[in-house]
PDB file of N, CA, C and O in Angstrom:
ATOM      1  N   UNK A   1       1.190  27.918  -5.238  1.00  0.00           N
ATOM      2  CA  UNK A   1       2.217  27.258  -5.335  1.00  0.00           C
ATOM      3  C   UNK A   1       2.610  27.004  -7.070  1.00  0.00           C
ATOM      4  O   UNK A   1       3.717  26.704  -7.518  1.00  0.00           O
ATOM      5  N   UNK A   2       1.561  27.189  -7.707  1.00  0.00           N
ATOM      6  CA  UNK A   2       1.862  27.198  -9.252  1.00  0.00           C
ATOM      7  C   UNK A   2       2.829  26.108  -9.652  1.00  0.00           C
ATOM      8  O   UNK A   2       3.702  26.394 -10.471  1.00  0.00           O
ATOM      9  N   UNK A   3       2.765  24.992  -9.198  1.00  0.00           N
ATOM     10  CA  UNK A   3       3.378  23.911  -9.725  1.00  0.00           C
ATOM     11  C   UNK A   3       2.481  23.017 -10.598  1.00  0.00           C
ATOM     12  O   UNK A   3       1.452  22.576 -10.086  1.00  0.00           O
ATOM     13  N   UNK A   4       2.818  22.676 -12.027  1.00  0.00           N
ATOM     14  CA  UNK A   4       2.177  21.609 -12.864  1.00  0.00           C
ATOM     15  C   UNK A   4       2.000  20.455 -12.294  1.00  0.00           C
ATOM     16  O   UNK A   4       2.956  19.938 -11.715  1.00  0.00           O
ATOM     17  N   UNK A   5       0.966  19.924 -12.328  1.00  0.00           N
ATOM     18  CA  UNK A   5       0.643  18.429 -12.130  1.00  0.00           C
ATOM     19  C   UNK A   5       0.634  17.640 -13.266  1.00  0.00           C
ATOM     20  O   UNK A   5       0.061  18.041 -14.279  1.00  0.00           O
ATOM     21  N   UNK A   6       1.354  16.268 -13.219  1.00  0.00           N
ATOM     22  CA  UNK A   6       0.845  15.502 -14.291  1.00  0.00           C
ATOM     23  C   UNK A   6      -0.443  14.899 -14.339  1.00  0.00           C
ATOM     24  O   UNK A   6      -1.037  14.509 -13.333  1.00  0.00           O
ATOM     25  N   UNK A   7      -0.908  14.815 -15.581  1.00  0.00           N
ATOM     26  CA  UNK A   7      -2.343  14.211 -15.785  1.00  0.00           C
ATOM     27  C   UNK A   7      -2.151  12.698 -16.363  1.00  0.00           C
ATOM     28  O   UNK A   7      -3.126  12.039 -16.723  1.00  0.00           O
ATOM     29  N   UNK A   8      -1.004  12.271 -16.414  1.00  0.00           N
ATOM     30  CA  UNK A   8      -0.651  10.884 -17.005  1.00  0.00           C
ATOM     31  C   UNK A   8       0.264  10.255 -16.012  1.00  0.00           C
ATOM     32  O   UNK A   8       1.144  10.925 -15.471  1.00  0.00           O
ATOM     33  N   UNK A   9       0.063   8.812 -15.715  1.00  0.00           N
ATOM     34  CA  UNK A   9       1.104   8.347 -14.779  1.00  0.00           C
ATOM     35  C   UNK A   9       2.455   8.291 -15.243  1.00  0.00           C
ATOM     36  O   UNK A   9       2.669   8.292 -16.455  1.00  0.00           O
ATOM     37  N   UNK A  10       3.377   8.244 -14.428  1.00  0.00           N
ATOM     38  CA  UNK A  10       4.747   7.963 -15.013  1.00  0.00           C
ATOM     39  C   UNK A  10       5.037   6.617 -15.318  1.00  0.00           C
ATOM     40  O   UNK A  10       4.286   5.734 -14.901  1.00  0.00           O
ATOM     41  N   UNK A  11       6.212   6.303 -16.113  1.00  0.00           N
ATOM     42  CA  UNK A  11       6.351   5.046 -16.719  1.00  0.00           C
ATOM     43  C   UNK A  11       6.280   4.088 -15.548  1.00  0.00           C
ATOM     44  O   UNK A  11       5.537   3.124 -15.732  1.00  0.00           O
ATOM     45  N   UNK A  12       6.821   4.148 -14.530  1.00  0.00           N
ATOM     46  CA  UNK A  12       6.780   3.118 -13.461  1.00  0.00           C
ATOM     47  C   UNK A  12       5.311   3.058 -12.662  1.00  0.00           C
ATOM     48  O   UNK A  12       5.069   2.261 -11.756  1.00  0.00           O
ATOM     49  N   UNK A  13       4.596   3.827 -13.058  1.00  0.00           N
ATOM     50  CA  UNK A  13       3.103   3.738 -12.543  1.00  0.00           C
ATOM     51  C   UNK A  13       2.106   3.305 -13.509  1.00  0.00           C
ATOM     52  O   UNK A  13       0.984   3.122 -13.038  1.00  0.00           O
ATOM     53  N   UNK A  14       2.294   3.057 -15.012  1.00  0.00           N
ATOM     54  CA  UNK A  14       1.558   2.410 -15.966  1.00  0.00           C
ATOM     55  C   UNK A  14       1.186   1.237 -15.667  1.00  0.00           C
ATOM     56  O   UNK A  14       0.506   0.785 -16.589  1.00  0.00           O
ATOM     57  N   UNK A  15       1.328   0.347 -14.620  1.00  0.00           N
ATOM     58  CA  UNK A  15       0.985  -0.851 -14.401  1.00  0.00           C
ATOM     59  C   UNK A  15      -0.561  -0.634 -13.536  1.00  0.00           C
ATOM     60  O   UNK A  15      -1.482  -1.447 -13.458  1.00  0.00           O
ATOM     61  N   UNK A  16      -0.469   0.743 -12.941  1.00  0.00           N
ATOM     62  CA  UNK A  16      -1.980   0.892 -12.113  1.00  0.00           C
ATOM     63  C   UNK A  16      -3.127   1.082 -12.866  1.00  0.00           C
ATOM     64  O   UNK A  16      -4.228   1.138 -12.318  1.00  0.00           O
ATOM     65  N   UNK A  17      -2.956   1.209 -14.328  1.00  0.00           N
ATOM     66  CA  UNK A  17      -4.377   1.573 -14.828  1.00  0.00           C
ATOM     67  C   UNK A  17      -5.009   0.294 -15.086  1.00  0.00           C
ATOM     68  O   UNK A  17      -4.419  -0.727 -15.438  1.00  0.00           O
ATOM     69  N   UNK A  18      -6.567   0.457 -14.834  1.00  0.00           N
ATOM     70  CA  UNK A  18      -7.193  -0.597 -15.107  1.00  0.00           C
ATOM     71  C   UNK A  18      -8.262  -0.544 -16.176  1.00  0.00           C
ATOM     72  O   UNK A  18      -8.674   0.580 -16.464  1.00  0.00           O
ATOM     73  N   UNK A  19      -8.801  -1.639 -16.841  1.00  0.00           N
ATOM     74  CA  UNK A  19      -9.729  -1.475 -17.866  1.00  0.00           C
ATOM     75  C   UNK A  19     -10.849  -0.796 -17.437  1.00  0.00           C
ATOM     76  O   UNK A  19     -11.370  -1.073 -16.357  1.00  0.00           O
ATOM     77  N   UNK A  20     -11.387   0.293 -18.359  1.00  0.00           N
ATOM     78  CA  UNK A  20     -12.634   0.935 -17.640  1.00  0.00           C
ATOM     79  C   UNK A  20     -13.755   0.245 -17.717  1.00  0.00           C
ATOM     80  O   UNK A  20     -14.725   0.676 -17.094  1.00  0.00           O
ATOM     81  N   UNK A  21     -13.867  -0.874 -18.430  1.00  0.00           N
ATOM     82  CA  UNK A  21     -14.999  -1.876 -18.468  1.00  0.00           C
ATOM     83  C   UNK A  21     -15.031  -2.498 -17.200  1.00  0.00           C
ATOM     84  O   UNK A  21     -16.178  -2.898 -17.002  1.00  0.00           O
ATOM     85  N   UNK A  22     -14.231  -2.775 -16.187  1.00  0.00           N
ATOM     86  CA  UNK A  22     -14.095  -3.266 -15.049  1.00  0.00           C
ATOM     87  C   UNK A  22     -15.123  -2.607 -14.132  1.00  0.00           C
ATOM     88  O   UNK A  22     -15.161  -1.394 -13.929  1.00  0.00           O
ATOM     89  N   UNK A  23     -15.987  -3.540 -13.573  1.00  0.00           N
ATOM     90  CA  UNK A  23     -16.750  -2.866 -12.265  1.00  0.00           C
ATOM     91  C   UNK A  23     -17.084  -3.991 -11.253  1.00  0.00           C
ATOM     92  O   UNK A  23     -16.914  -5.174 -11.546  1.00  0.00           O
ATOM     93  N   UNK A  24     -17.470  -3.664 -10.285  1.00  0.00           N
ATOM     94  CA  UNK A  24     -17.833  -4.599  -9.035  1.00  0.00           C
ATOM     95  C   UNK A  24     -16.639  -5.405  -8.632  1.00  0.00           C
ATOM     96  O   UNK A  24     -15.504  -4.937  -8.535  1.00  0.00           O
ATOM     97  N   UNK A  25     -16.994  -6.734  -8.389  1.00  0.00           N
ATOM     98  CA  UNK A  25     -15.969  -7.637  -7.887  1.00  0.00           C
ATOM     99  C   UNK A  25     -14.808  -7.556  -8.875  1.00  0.00           C
ATOM    100  O   UNK A  25     -13.676  -7.236  -8.513  1.00  0.00           O
ATOM    101  N   UNK A  26     -15.086  -7.817  -9.977  1.00  0.00           N
ATOM    102  CA  UNK A  26     -13.804  -7.958 -11.170  1.00  0.00           C
ATOM    103  C   UNK A  26     -13.005  -6.369 -10.667  1.00  0.00           C
ATOM    104  O   UNK A  26     -11.840  -6.599 -10.340  1.00  0.00           O
ATOM    105  N   UNK A  27     -13.255  -5.349 -10.583  1.00  0.00           N
ATOM    106  CA  UNK A  27     -12.614  -4.099 -10.366  1.00  0.00           C
ATOM    107  C   UNK A  27     -12.106  -4.244  -9.352  1.00  0.00           C
ATOM    108  O   UNK A  27     -10.951  -3.819  -9.337  1.00  0.00           O
ATOM    109  N   UNK A  28     -12.563  -4.811  -8.150  1.00  0.00           N
ATOM    110  CA  UNK A  28     -11.980  -5.088  -6.888  1.00  0.00           C
ATOM    111  C   UNK A  28     -10.830  -5.858  -6.743  1.00  0.00           C
ATOM    112  O   UNK A  28      -9.870  -5.582  -6.024  1.00  0.00           O
ATOM    113  N   UNK A  29     -10.989  -7.007  -7.579  1.00  0.00           N
ATOM    114  CA  UNK A  29     -10.001  -8.243  -7.680  1.00  0.00           C
ATOM    115  C   UNK A  29      -8.818  -7.689  -8.443  1.00  0.00           C
ATOM    116  O   UNK A  29      -7.699  -8.057  -8.087  1.00  0.00           O
ATOM    117  N   UNK A  30      -8.946  -6.809  -9.495  1.00  0.00           N
ATOM    118  CA  UNK A  30      -7.975  -6.392 -10.266  1.00  0.00           C
ATOM    119  C   UNK A  30      -7.154  -5.330  -9.462  1.00  0.00           C
ATOM    120  O   UNK A  30      -5.931  -5.466  -9.424  1.00  0.00           O
ATOM    121  N   UNK A  31      -7.721  -4.330  -8.846  1.00  0.00           N
ATOM    122  CA  UNK A  31      -7.436  -3.304  -8.013  1.00  0.00           C
ATOM    123  C   UNK A  31      -6.352  -3.794  -6.756  1.00  0.00           C
ATOM    124  O   UNK A  31      -5.279  -3.239  -6.513  1.00  0.00           O
ATOM    125  N   UNK A  32      -6.906  -4.941  -6.053  1.00  0.00           N
ATOM    126  CA  UNK A  32      -6.026  -5.652  -5.083  1.00  0.00           C
ATOM    127  C   UNK A  32      -4.941  -6.180  -5.678  1.00  0.00           C
ATOM    128  O   UNK A  32      -3.854  -5.964  -5.142  1.00  0.00           O
ATOM    129  N   UNK A  33      -4.991  -6.933  -6.831  1.00  0.00           N
ATOM    130  CA  UNK A  33      -3.613  -7.400  -7.457  1.00  0.00           C
ATOM    131  C   UNK A  33      -2.732  -6.507  -7.744  1.00  0.00           C
ATOM    132  O   UNK A  33      -1.533  -6.634  -7.495  1.00  0.00           O
ATOM    133  N   UNK A  34      -3.387  -5.275  -8.434  1.00  0.00           N
ATOM    134  CA  UNK A  34      -2.297  -4.175  -8.796  1.00  0.00           C
ATOM    135  C   UNK A  34      -1.543  -3.363  -7.740  1.00  0.00           C
ATOM    136  O   UNK A  34      -0.482  -2.772  -7.942  1.00  0.00           O
ATOM    137  N   UNK A  35      -2.304  -3.413  -6.451  1.00  0.00           N
ATOM    138  CA  UNK A  35      -1.802  -2.846  -5.312  1.00  0.00           C
ATOM    139  C   UNK A  35      -0.695  -3.866  -4.635  1.00  0.00           C
ATOM    140  O   UNK A  35       0.189  -3.365  -3.940  1.00  0.00           O
ATOM    141  N   UNK A  36      -0.736  -5.224  -4.825  1.00  0.00           N
ATOM    142  CA  UNK A  36       0.283  -6.186  -4.450  1.00  0.00           C
ATOM    143  C   UNK A  36       1.637  -5.906  -4.787  1.00  0.00           C
ATOM    144  O   UNK A  36       2.635  -6.084  -4.088  1.00  0.00           O
ATOM    145  N   UNK A  37       1.537  -5.346  -6.194  1.00  0.00           N
ATOM    146  CA  UNK A  37       3.331  -5.116  -6.603  1.00  0.00           C
ATOM    147  C   UNK A  37       3.913  -4.007  -6.034  1.00  0.00           C
ATOM    148  O   UNK A  37       5.111  -4.140  -5.787  1.00  0.00           O
ATOM    149  N   UNK A  38       3.301  -2.718  -5.693  1.00  0.00           N
ATOM    150  CA  UNK A  38       4.302  -1.903  -4.727  1.00  0.00           C
ATOM    151  C   UNK A  38       4.485  -2.448  -3.422  1.00  0.00           C
ATOM    152  O   UNK A  38       5.536  -2.263  -2.808  1.00  0.00           O
ATOM    153  N   UNK A  39       3.456  -3.163  -2.917  1.00  0.00           N
ATOM    154  CA  UNK A  39       3.430  -3.741  -1.584  1.00  0.00           C
ATOM    155  C   UNK A  39       4.329  -4.864  -1.380  1.00  0.00           C
ATOM    156  O   UNK A  39       4.600  -5.219  -0.233  1.00  0.00           O
ATOM    157  N   UNK A  40       4.868  -5.521  -2.510  1.00  0.00           N
ATOM    158  CA  UNK A  40       6.063  -6.290  -2.482  1.00  0.00           C
ATOM    159  C   UNK A  40       7.226  -5.829  -2.647  1.00  0.00           C
ATOM    160  O   UNK A  40       8.197  -6.551  -2.425  1.00  0.00           O
ATOM    161  N   UNK A  41       7.364  -4.605  -3.047  1.00  0.00           N
ATOM    162  CA  UNK A  41       8.510  -3.986  -3.465  1.00  0.00           C
ATOM    163  C   UNK A  41       8.932  -3.166  -2.035  1.00  0.00           C
ATOM    164  O   UNK A  41      10.131  -3.141  -1.754  1.00  0.00           O
ATOM    165  N   UNK A  42       8.085  -2.579  -1.240  1.00  0.00           N
ATOM    166  CA  UNK A  42       8.343  -2.105  -0.225  1.00  0.00           C
ATOM    167  C   UNK A  42       8.618  -2.769   1.143  1.00  0.00           C
ATOM    168  O   UNK A  42       8.966  -2.202   2.178  1.00  0.00           O
ATOM    169  N   UNK A  43       8.399  -4.047   0.945  1.00  0.00           N
ATOM    170  CA  UNK A  43       8.891  -4.910   2.228  1.00  0.00           C
ATOM    171  C   UNK A  43      10.431  -4.951   2.593  1.00  0.00           C
ATOM    172  O   UNK A  43      10.883  -4.663   3.701  1.00  0.00           O
ATOM    173  N   UNK A  44      11.180  -5.361   1.475  1.00  0.00           N
ATOM    174  CA  UNK A  44      12.545  -5.365   1.784  1.00  0.00           C
ATOM    175  C   UNK A  44      13.021  -4.038   2.341  1.00  0.00           C
ATOM    176  O   UNK A  44      13.810  -4.132   3.282  1.00  0.00           O
ATOM    177  N   UNK A  45      12.667  -2.732   1.910  1.00  0.00           N
ATOM    178  CA  UNK A  45      12.799  -1.349   2.459  1.00  0.00           C
ATOM    179  C   UNK A  45      12.257  -1.579   3.995  1.00  0.00           C
ATOM    180  O   UNK A  45      13.056  -1.026   4.751  1.00  0.00           O
ATOM    181  N   UNK A  46      11.255  -2.155   4.678  1.00  0.00           N
ATOM    182  CA  UNK A  46      10.888  -2.167   5.824  1.00  0.00           C
ATOM    183  C   UNK A  46      11.631  -2.792   6.494  1.00  0.00           C
ATOM    184  O   UNK A  46      12.039  -2.259   7.526  1.00  0.00           O
ATOM    185  N   UNK A  47      12.077  -4.153   6.149  1.00  0.00           N
ATOM    186  CA  UNK A  47      13.075  -5.033   6.595  1.00  0.00           C
ATOM    187  C   UNK A  47      14.319  -4.066   6.908  1.00  0.00           C
ATOM    188  O   UNK A  47      14.570  -3.947   8.107  1.00  0.00           O
ATOM    189  N   UNK A  48      15.020  -3.459   6.139  1.00  0.00           N
ATOM    190  CA  UNK A  48      16.147  -2.649   6.255  1.00  0.00           C
ATOM    191  C   UNK A  48      15.867  -1.638   7.371  1.00  0.00           C
ATOM    192  O   UNK A  48      16.772  -1.468   8.187  1.00  0.00           O
ATOM    193  N   UNK A  49      14.815  -0.996   7.502  1.00  0.00           N
ATOM    194  CA  UNK A  49      14.549  -0.029   8.330  1.00  0.00           C
ATOM    195  C   UNK A  49      14.600  -0.806   9.673  1.00  0.00           C
ATOM    196  O   UNK A  49      15.318  -0.372  10.574  1.00  0.00           O
ATOM    197  N   UNK A  50      13.951  -1.810   9.826  1.00  0.00           N
ATOM    198  CA  UNK A  50      13.839  -2.573  11.074  1.00  0.00           C
ATOM    199  C   UNK A  50      15.488  -3.134  11.498  1.00  0.00           C
ATOM    200  O   UNK A  50      15.668  -3.395  12.688  1.00  0.00           O
ATOM    201  N   UNK A  51      16.337  -3.262  10.797  1.00  0.00           N
ATOM    202  CA  UNK A  51      17.581  -3.688  11.150  1.00  0.00           C
ATOM    203  C   UNK A  51      18.332  -2.462  11.353  1.00  0.00           C
ATOM    204  O   UNK A  51      19.100  -2.441  12.315  1.00  0.00           O
ATOM    205  N   UNK A  52      18.243  -1.466  10.630  1.00  0.00           N
ATOM    206  CA  UNK A  52      19.283  -0.242  10.837  1.00  0.00           C
ATOM    207  C   UNK A  52      19.008   0.713  11.645  1.00  0.00           C
ATOM    208  O   UNK A  52      19.925   1.409  12.082  1.00  0.00           O
ATOM    209  N   UNK A  53      17.668   0.943  12.013  1.00  0.00           N
ATOM    210  CA  UNK A  53      17.380   1.990  12.918  1.00  0.00           C
ATOM    211  C   UNK A  53      17.368   1.693  14.359  1.00  0.00           C
ATOM    212  O   UNK A  53      16.663   0.710  14.587  1.00  0.00           O
ATOM    213  N   UNK A  54      17.884   2.184  15.369  1.00  0.00           N
ATOM    214  CA  UNK A  54      17.778   1.897  16.737  1.00  0.00           C
ATOM    215  C   UNK A  54      16.674   2.960  17.536  1.00  0.00           C
ATOM    216  O   UNK A  54      16.547   2.949  18.761  1.00  0.00           O
ATOM    217  N   UNK A  55      16.016   3.739  16.764  1.00  0.00           N
ATOM    218  CA  UNK A  55      15.151   4.574  17.236  1.00  0.00           C
ATOM    219  C   UNK A  55      14.052   3.646  17.597  1.00  0.00           C
ATOM    220  O   UNK A  55      13.654   2.897  16.706  1.00  0.00           O
ATOM    221  N   UNK A  56      13.439   3.574  18.900  1.00  0.00           N
ATOM    222  CA  UNK A  56      12.439   2.691  19.135  1.00  0.00           C
ATOM    223  C   UNK A  56      10.965   2.954  18.282  1.00  0.00           C
ATOM    224  O   UNK A  56      10.410   2.020  17.704  1.00  0.00           O
ATOM    225  N   UNK A  57      10.485   4.161  18.283  1.00  0.00           N
ATOM    226  CA  UNK A  57       9.311   4.459  17.533  1.00  0.00           C
ATOM    227  C   UNK A  57       9.440   3.952  16.109  1.00  0.00           C
ATOM    228  O   UNK A  57       8.587   3.230  15.593  1.00  0.00           O
ATOM    229  N   UNK A  58      10.456   4.330  15.544  1.00  0.00           N
ATOM    230  CA  UNK A  58      10.619   3.997  14.102  1.00  0.00           C
ATOM    231  C   UNK A  58      10.597   2.432  13.941  1.00  0.00           C
ATOM    232  O   UNK A  58       9.861   1.852  13.143  1.00  0.00           O
ATOM    233  N   UNK A  59      11.452   1.839  14.756  1.00  0.00           N
ATOM    234  CA  UNK A  59      11.339   0.256  14.367  1.00  0.00           C
ATOM    235  C   UNK A  59      10.045  -0.321  14.908  1.00  0.00           C
ATOM    236  O   UNK A  59       9.632  -1.371  14.416  1.00  0.00           O
ATOM    237  N   UNK A  60       9.362   0.286  15.891  1.00  0.00           N
ATOM    238  CA  UNK A  60       7.706  -0.178  16.104  1.00  0.00           C
ATOM    239  C   UNK A  60       6.886  -0.053  14.800  1.00  0.00           C
ATOM    240  O   UNK A  60       6.102  -0.938  14.460  1.00  0.00           O
ATOM    241  N   UNK A  61       7.096   1.112  14.055  1.00  0.00           N
ATOM    242  CA  UNK A  61       6.126   1.429  12.877  1.00  0.00           C
ATOM    243  C   UNK A  61       6.721   0.384  11.959  1.00  0.00           C
ATOM    244  O   UNK A  61       5.924  -0.373  11.405  1.00  0.00           O
ATOM    245  N   UNK A  62       7.977   0.244  11.730  1.00  0.00           N
ATOM    246  CA  UNK A  62       8.409  -0.771  10.642  1.00  0.00           C
ATOM    247  C   UNK A  62       7.873  -2.019  10.965  1.00  0.00           C
ATOM    248  O   UNK A  62       7.302  -2.686  10.102  1.00  0.00           O
ATOM    249  N   UNK A  63       8.019  -2.476  12.327  1.00  0.00           N
ATOM    250  CA  UNK A  63       7.402  -3.874  12.786  1.00  0.00           C
ATOM    251  C   UNK A  63       6.001  -4.191  12.374  1.00  0.00           C
ATOM    252  O   UNK A  63       5.583  -5.224  11.850  1.00  0.00           O
ATOM    253  N   UNK A  64       5.196  -2.844  12.792  1.00  0.00           N
ATOM    254  CA  UNK A  64       3.817  -2.855  12.527  1.00  0.00           C
ATOM    255  C   UNK A  64       3.432  -2.903  10.796  1.00  0.00           C
ATOM    256  O   UNK A  64       2.569  -3.638  10.316  1.00  0.00           O
ATOM    257  N   UNK A  65       4.166  -2.081  10.132  1.00  0.00           N
ATOM    258  CA  UNK A  65       3.981  -2.192   8.630  1.00  0.00           C
ATOM    259  C   UNK A  65       4.407  -3.506   8.169  1.00  0.00           C
ATOM    260  O   UNK A  65       3.851  -3.852   7.127  1.00  0.00           O
ATOM    261  N   UNK A  66       5.317  -4.408   8.704  1.00  0.00           N
ATOM    262  CA  UNK A  66       5.980  -5.423   8.022  1.00  0.00           C
ATOM    263  C   UNK A  66       5.065  -6.689   8.971  1.00  0.00           C
ATOM    264  O   UNK A  66       5.605  -7.794   9.016  1.00  0.00           O
ATOM    265  N   UNK A  67       3.767  -6.521   9.676  1.00  0.00           N
ATOM    266  CA  UNK A  67       3.215  -7.271  10.374  1.00  0.00           C
ATOM    267  C   UNK A  67       2.433  -8.297   9.288  1.00  0.00           C
ATOM    268  O   UNK A  67       2.743  -8.334   8.097  1.00  0.00           O
ATOM    269  N   UNK A  68       1.482  -9.037   9.823  1.00  0.00           N
ATOM    270  CA  UNK A  68       0.839  -9.822   8.712  1.00  0.00           C
ATOM    271  C   UNK A  68      -0.248  -9.085   8.032  1.00  0.00           C
ATOM    272  O   UNK A  68      -1.042  -8.252   8.468  1.00  0.00           O
ATOM    273  N   UNK A  69      -0.040  -9.754   6.498  1.00  0.00           N
ATOM    274  CA  UNK A  69      -0.804  -8.992   5.611  1.00  0.00           C
ATOM    275  C   UNK A  69      -2.088  -9.518   5.460  1.00  0.00           C
ATOM    276  O   UNK A  69      -2.133 -10.744   5.355  1.00  0.00           O
ATOM    277  N   UNK A  70      -3.293  -8.821   5.416  1.00  0.00           N
ATOM    278  CA  UNK A  70      -4.543  -9.278   5.465  1.00  0.00           C
ATOM    279  C   UNK A  70      -5.143  -9.685   3.978  1.00  0.00           C
ATOM    280  O   UNK A  70      -4.831  -9.119   2.931  1.00  0.00           O
ATOM    281  N   UNK A  71      -5.888 -10.570   4.080  1.00  0.00           N
ATOM    282  CA  UNK A  71      -6.238 -11.131   2.839  1.00  0.00           C
ATOM    283  C   UNK A  71      -7.112 -10.360   2.124  1.00  0.00           C
ATOM    284  O   UNK A  71      -7.894  -9.679   2.788  1.00  0.00           O
ATOM    285  N   UNK A  72      -7.173 -10.298   0.854  1.00  0.00           N
ATOM    286  CA  UNK A  72      -8.082  -9.335  -0.057  1.00  0.00           C
ATOM    287  C   UNK A  72      -9.269  -9.042   0.400  1.00  0.00           C
ATOM    288  O   UNK A  72      -9.666  -7.883   0.282  1.00  0.00           O
ATOM    289  N   UNK A  73     -10.027  -9.958   0.974  1.00  0.00           N
ATOM    290  CA  UNK A  73     -11.160  -9.862   1.688  1.00  0.00           C
ATOM    291  C   UNK A  73     -11.447  -8.958   2.857  1.00  0.00           C
ATOM    292  O   UNK A  73     -12.436  -8.258   3.072  1.00  0.00           O
ATOM    293  N   UNK A  74     -10.383  -9.134   3.540  1.00  0.00           N
ATOM    294  CA  UNK A  74     -10.133  -8.722   4.929  1.00  0.00           C
ATOM    295  C   UNK A  74      -9.089  -7.376   4.954  1.00  0.00           C
ATOM    296  O   UNK A  74      -8.330  -7.092   5.880  1.00  0.00           O
ATOM    297  N   UNK A  75      -9.233  -6.755   3.898  1.00  0.00           N
ATOM    298  CA  UNK A  75      -7.858  -5.769   3.751  1.00  0.00           C
ATOM    299  C   UNK A  75      -8.429  -4.502   4.869  1.00  0.00           C
ATOM    300  O   UNK A  75      -9.558  -4.025   4.975  1.00  0.00           O
ATOM    301  N   UNK A  76      -7.219  -4.203   5.595  1.00  0.00           N
ATOM    302  CA  UNK A  76      -7.375  -3.046   6.528  1.00  0.00           C
ATOM    303  C   UNK A  76      -5.852  -2.447   6.470  1.00  0.00           C
ATOM    304  O   UNK A  76      -4.797  -3.078   6.523  1.00  0.00           O
ATOM    305  N   UNK A  77      -6.021  -1.299   6.368  1.00  0.00           N
ATOM    306  CA  UNK A  77      -5.049  -0.147   6.145  1.00  0.00           C
ATOM    307  C   UNK A  77      -4.163  -0.195   7.482  1.00  0.00           C
ATOM    308  O   UNK A  77      -4.833  -0.375   8.499  1.00  0.00           O
ATOM    309  N   UNK A  78      -2.822  -0.071   7.660  1.00  0.00           N
ATOM    310  CA  UNK A  78      -1.987   0.038   8.977  1.00  0.00           C
ATOM    311  C   UNK A  78      -2.528   1.338   9.662  1.00  0.00           C
ATOM    312  O   UNK A  78      -2.352   1.336  10.881  1.00  0.00           O
ATOM    313  N   UNK A  79      -3.102   2.366   9.190  1.00  0.00           N
ATOM    314  CA  UNK A  79      -3.556   3.334   9.969  1.00  0.00           C
ATOM    315  C   UNK A  79      -4.556   2.996  10.670  1.00  0.00           C
ATOM    316  O   UNK A  79      -4.711   3.467  11.797  1.00  0.00           O
ATOM    317  N   UNK A  80      -5.538   1.991  10.050  1.00  0.00           N
ATOM    318  CA  UNK A  80      -6.898   1.509  10.923  1.00  0.00           C
ATOM    319  C   UNK A  80      -6.336   0.631  11.998  1.00  0.00           C
ATOM    320  O   UNK A  80      -6.853   0.654  13.115  1.00  0.00           O
ATOM    321  N   UNK A  81      -5.329  -0.128  11.739  1.00  0.00           N
ATOM    322  CA  UNK A  81      -4.895  -1.082  12.805  1.00  0.00           C
ATOM    323  C   UNK A  81      -4.526  -0.292  14.067  1.00  0.00           C
ATOM    324  O   UNK A  81      -4.892  -0.599  15.202  1.00  0.00           O
ATOM    325  N   UNK A  82      -3.700   0.842  13.718  1.00  0.00           N
ATOM    326  CA  UNK A  82      -3.039   1.636  14.780  1.00  0.00           C
ATOM    327  C   UNK A  82      -4.309   2.336  15.527  1.00  0.00           C
ATOM    328  O   UNK A  82      -4.497   2.125  16.725  1.00  0.00           O
ATOM    329  N   UNK A  83      -5.058   3.068  14.868  1.00  0.00           N
ATOM    330  CA  UNK A  83      -6.182   3.835  15.374  1.00  0.00           C
ATOM    331  C   UNK A  83      -7.432   3.030  15.715  1.00  0.00           C
ATOM    332  O   UNK A  83      -8.346   3.578  16.330  1.00  0.00           O
ATOM    333  N   UNK A  84      -7.499   1.958  15.401  1.00  0.00           N
ATOM    334  CA  UNK A  84      -8.491   1.044  15.582  1.00  0.00           C
ATOM    335  C   UNK A  84      -9.838   1.522  15.165  1.00  0.00           C
ATOM    336  O   UNK A  84     -10.871   1.205  15.755  1.00  0.00           O
ATOM    337  N   UNK A  85      -9.782   2.300  14.124  1.00  0.00           N
ATOM    338  CA  UNK A  85     -11.035   2.818  13.305  1.00  0.00           C
ATOM    339  C   UNK A  85     -11.563   1.663  12.253  1.00  0.00           C
ATOM    340  O   UNK A  85     -10.872   0.773  11.757  1.00  0.00           O
ATOM    341  N   UNK A  86     -12.917   1.900  12.051  1.00  0.00           N
ATOM    342  CA  UNK A  86     -13.403   0.875  11.003  1.00  0.00           C
ATOM    343  C   UNK A  86     -13.401   1.587   9.734  1.00  0.00           C
ATOM    344  O   UNK A  86     -12.985   2.746   9.729  1.00  0.00           O
ATOM    345  N   UNK A  87     -13.877   0.960   8.482  1.00  0.00           N
ATOM    346  CA  UNK A  87     -13.988   1.503   7.399  1.00  0.00           C
ATOM    347  C   UNK A  87     -12.927   1.151   6.512  1.00  0.00           C
ATOM    348  O   UNK A  87     -12.034   0.403   6.910  1.00  0.00           O
ATOM    349  N   UNK A  88     -12.928   1.712   5.092  1.00  0.00           N
ATOM    350  CA  UNK A  88     -11.915   1.148   4.367  1.00  0.00           C
ATOM    351  C   UNK A  88     -10.608   2.442   4.216  1.00  0.00           C
ATOM    352  O   UNK A  88     -10.921   3.525   4.710  1.00  0.00           O
ATOM    353  N   UNK A  89      -9.451   2.365   3.679  1.00  0.00           N
ATOM    354  CA  UNK A  89      -8.369   3.352   3.473  1.00  0.00           C
ATOM    355  C   UNK A  89      -8.965   4.168   2.182  1.00  0.00           C
ATOM    356  O   UNK A  89      -8.329   5.103   1.695  1.00  0.00           O
TER     357      UNK A  89
END
């Protein structure tokens, strides 16, 4: 396809960088906090989908995505909830 890929995050992705000195639990906690930012931004979009679409499968997926959010220690990605698989995303 010969498409050049960026090697640096876009300005709106700069918040994702973590200090390279972090490791273990400190790295995990910082990473979880970083991922909460975009997650908080997507929930209003999910709510719009739930109210705007009449397509049952689309609404069901939006309801699943908008379901209870697991705590940091019990993170499970939506695909694992759907498939019932174990492990991390």
